[in-house]
N, C-alpha and C positions, 0 to 999 in steps of 0.2 A: 503493499500499499505505500510507504514512504518514494515508490518509484513513480507515482502517478501526481502528472503534473497540475491535473485538477484539484487534490487533497490540498497543494502547498497553496494556490491561488484562492480555496475556499478559508483556510487557517490564513493568508492574508488580507481576504475582506473581513473577517470575525476580527483580527487582532484591530482592522480600521474603527471597526465598529467601536471595539471596546475602547477606543481613544478617545470616541467620542465622547462616551459616557464618563471615561476619566482624564479629562485632559491634561496635558504637562509633556508631551511629547516621550511617554514611557512606553507604551506599545508602538509605537508609529515608524521604531526604529525598527522591532520585531517584522511588524509587517511589510517592510522593505526586504529587510531579508530574506521573507519567506516568499515574495514575489519575485524577488530575483532568481531564487532554485526553482519554481513554478515555472519562470520562463528559462531558464536553463535547460529541465526535464522537456520544454515543448519543442524545445532549440533540436532536440534529439540528441544531447550527448548523458545517456545513463551512465553514470558513474555508481562506485558503492555508498550504501549508506551510511558508513561514518564520513564521507567524504563530504556527502551533501549537508551533513549535520554539519560540518566544520566550516564549509561555505555562508551556510545560514548563519551559524554564530560569528564568524570574521565580519560578511556584509552586514549584521545586524550592528555589532560594535561599530565599526566605520560608519553607519548610517546613524547611529545612538551620536557619537560624536561631531559628526557633522551638524546635524539637528543643535547639539549643543552650542556650540560655535556660533550658528548660523541666528539660532532661537536666541541662546542663553538667557542669563539672567539680567534683565533692564536693569539699568543704574537706578539705584535710588530704592528695588523694589528687600533688599534686604536691611532690616534695620539695626543698626548697630547701636547698641546701651554704651553711654562714654562713661554714665555714673549711675550708684546704686541711687534706690530713695530712701534704702535703710540708713545710708552713710549719714550723720546731721551733726 
């Protein structure tokens, strides 16, 4: 079943739906990884399942890092406290 391209594409769509429900670019990297593996299999490149999972993991990590760099944390989004309210 891991060699079926439509399973990977269905997983990508499911992960995209999860991303809509829990925004924050958490599942988007995984969805991109699953879509890449699905397209890889659709193109006719059948390889061992271990390599498919490795490609999924590497592409997901790269996609997450790129998304984090591009979308990232906006300036001023994180509140830094410079003094404690209990200090008087």
